[in-house]
C-alpha positions, -999 to +999 in steps of 0.1 A: +031-191-573+050-223-568+030-242-542+059-266-535+081-236-525+058-210-509+067-175-501+067-168-463+072-138-440+102-134-417+080-141-388+071-175-403+108-181-412+117-173-375+091-198-363+104-225-386+140-218-375+132-215-338+147-180-335+134-146-328+119-124-356+148-100-350+173-129-357+155-139-388+156-102-400+193-100-392+199-132-413+179-117-441+199-084-441+232-104-439+222-125-469+221-157-448+185-162-459+178-156-495+150-130-496+137-098-512+116-068-501+082-061-514+075-026-528+060-018-493+094-027-477+083-061-462+108-090-463+098-122-480+116-155-480+111-187-500+105-217-477+133-236-495+158-210-482+146-216-447+149-253-451+184-249-465+194-229-435+179-255-411+200-282-428+231-260-424+223-255-388+221-292-382+253-298-401+274-269-390+262-247-361+294-226-362+282-210-394+253-194-375+274-178-347+260-145-334+285-117-340+292-090-316+315-060-323+329-046-290+345-011-291+363+001-260+395+022-258+404+012-223+426-019-228+418-034-194+381-031-199+383-043-235+401-075-223+377-081-194+346-076-217+360-097-245+370-126-222+335-126-206+318-126-240+340-154-253+324-177-227+291-175-246+289-205-269+279-196-305+289-159-301+319-145-320+334-114-305+353-088-325+371-065-301+383-031-313+402-004-295+388+026-315+358+037-335+376+039-368+387+002-368+353-006-352+335+008-382+357-012-405+350-044-386+312-036-385+312-033-423+332-065-427+312-088-404+277-072-402+272-080-365+241-089-347+251-065-319+274-035-315+287-025-281+306+008-279+321+032-255+312+069-261+342+089-250+372+079-272+401+097-288+397+106-325+362+095-337+340+092-306+311+069-301+286+096-308+300+102-343+303+064-350+267+059-340+256+086-365+276+067-392+260+034-383+224+048-382+230+065-416+238+032-432+206+014-444+224-020-443+229-015-405+195+000-397+183-031-379+216-039-361+212-039-323+233-012-307+243-005-270+266+020-255+289+014-225+296+047-208+307+064-176+289+096-187+258+108-169+225+112-187+230+150-185+265+147-201+251+126-229+224+151-236+250+180-235+271+160-260+242+159-285+222+129-271+217+094-285+190+078-307+161+063-288+165+029-303+196+018-284+205+006-249+227+026-225+247+006-200+264+027-173+299+020-161+312+005-139+303-027-156+318-061-148+325-088-174+295-107-160+273-076-164+283-075-201+279-112-206+244-113-191+233-082-211+246-098-244+231-132-236+197-116-229+199-091-258+207-119-283+182-143-267+211-166-261+203-199-242+230-190-216+208-161-204+183-186-189+207-212-175 
């Protein structure tokens, strides 16, 4: 092993970068950090890759924006939520009006967080979530649903995976902004 460029874990990479382990894992999955997986499925990173990313962060913070794909078919709510999220510095919002274009955008940008409504015309949020969870490249992507459905209605429609957040409407732009800031460990959440 090259002692001048040691192999480190994503937890060690996160500590060096000053971010959460989840953020480091997201950067690994997105290819922002050069890495590989051990036969046991653990991520490993060269320290030089972390140092390179640190240098980029100092030189160009915009490259490290957190990406959120927002999918909502109500044009008024979409505009309110998008506008609220755009006030978060360092967060890029990709607003989509339906699940089909939402899936295409998700595949294009590999977001840190996906926010989606459940009841939509055509492909609904339930079907889209099944597609997302079936894609290994998106297995670690944070996912939350925005819904006016009750828990009983969600269960009757087939239910949702355990590893996502459910936010019940009505939700204000500020509600969405605070949730996203907290979920992404964004500094604005603590201001």
